[in-house]
C-alpha positions as CSV (number, residue, x, y, z in Angstrom):
1,M,-69.3,97.1,83.4
2,T,-70.7,96.6,86.9
3,A,-70.1,99.3,89.4
4,K,-68.8,98.7,92.9
5,L,-71.4,99.5,95.6
6,A,-70.7,102.5,97.8
7,G,-72.4,104.7,100.4
8,K,-76.0,104.1,101.3
9,A,-76.6,101.6,98.5
10,R,-73.8,99.5,99.9
11,S,-74.9,99.6,103.5
12,D,-78.5,98.9,102.5
13,A,-77.5,96.0,100.3
14,L,-75.2,94.4,102.9
15,A,-77.9,94.9,105.6
16,S,-80.2,92.7,103.5
17,L,-77.6,89.8,103.8
18,K,-77.9,88.8,107.4
19,E,-75.5,85.9,107.4
20,W,-72.8,87.5,105.2
21,K,-69.9,89.3,106.7
22,E,-67.4,91.7,105.2
23,V,-63.9,90.3,104.6
24,P,-61.3,92.2,106.6
25,G,-58.8,94.0,104.4
26,R,-60.7,93.3,101.2
27,D,-63.8,94.6,99.5
28,A,-65.6,91.3,99.6
29,I,-68.3,89.4,101.6
30,R,-68.1,85.9,102.9
31,R,-70.3,83.2,104.5
32,S,-69.7,79.8,105.9
33,F,-72.1,76.9,105.5
34,K,-72.1,73.6,107.5
35,F,-73.9,70.5,106.3
36,A,-74.5,67.1,107.7
37,D,-71.8,65.5,105.5
38,F,-69.7,65.8,102.4
39,N,-72.5,64.6,100.1
40,Q,-74.8,67.4,101.2
41,A,-72.0,70.0,101.0
42,W,-71.1,68.8,97.5
43,G,-74.8,68.9,96.4
44,F,-75.1,72.5,97.6
45,M,-71.9,73.4,95.8
46,T,-73.3,71.9,92.6
47,R,-76.6,73.9,92.9
48,V,-74.6,77.1,93.5
49,A,-72.3,76.3,90.5
50,L,-75.2,76.0,88.2
51,A,-76.8,79.3,89.5
52,A,-73.4,81.1,89.3
53,E,-72.8,79.9,85.7
54,K,-76.3,81.1,84.7
55,A,-75.6,84.5,86.2
56,D,-72.1,84.5,84.7
57,H,-70.7,85.5,88.2
58,H,-68.5,82.9,90.0
59,P,-67.7,82.6,93.7
60,E,-64.4,82.0,95.3
61,W,-64.9,79.0,97.5
62,S,-63.5,76.1,99.4
63,N,-64.9,72.8,100.8
64,V,-63.6,70.6,103.6
65,Y,-65.8,67.7,104.3
66,S,-69.1,69.2,105.4
67,K,-68.1,72.9,105.5
68,V,-68.3,75.3,102.5
69,E,-66.7,78.7,102.6
70,I,-67.8,81.3,100.0
71,V,-66.3,84.7,99.2
72,L,-68.0,87.1,96.7
73,S,-66.4,90.1,95.1
74,T,-66.8,91.5,91.6
75,H,-63.2,91.6,90.3
76,D,-63.8,93.9,87.4
77,A,-65.6,96.4,89.7
78,G,-62.9,96.2,92.3
79,G,-65.2,95.1,95.1
80,V,-68.8,94.2,96.1
81,S,-71.4,95.0,93.5
82,D,-75.1,94.2,92.9
83,K,-74.0,91.0,91.2
84,D,-72.5,89.8,94.5
85,V,-75.7,90.7,96.4
86,A,-77.9,89.0,93.9
87,L,-75.8,85.8,93.9
88,A,-75.6,85.8,97.8
89,K,-79.4,85.9,97.9
90,V,-79.6,83.0,95.5
91,I,-77.0,81.1,97.5
92,D,-79.0,81.7,100.7
93,S,-82.1,80.3,99.0
94,L,-80.2,77.1,98.0
95,A,-78.7,76.5,101.5
């Protein structure tokens, strides 16, 4: 089972994710992405979906036209874990 990040490990991990923000009232992180159009947003989501499936760690997300909202939290850990940090870095590289 993956452990929830806490203390210095958590603050260091979140500091490495410049564009990601903590979700108020919840142990999760989020980021918004804006693309030129729906096609680019959908292509990005497809790339993220393939990476998430490979990592066996799946985001919560929504898409409205050219905007994609992603929330990451490891449900069986009860909050943000190393899995979320790793997937956030992959997502950043795909954006």
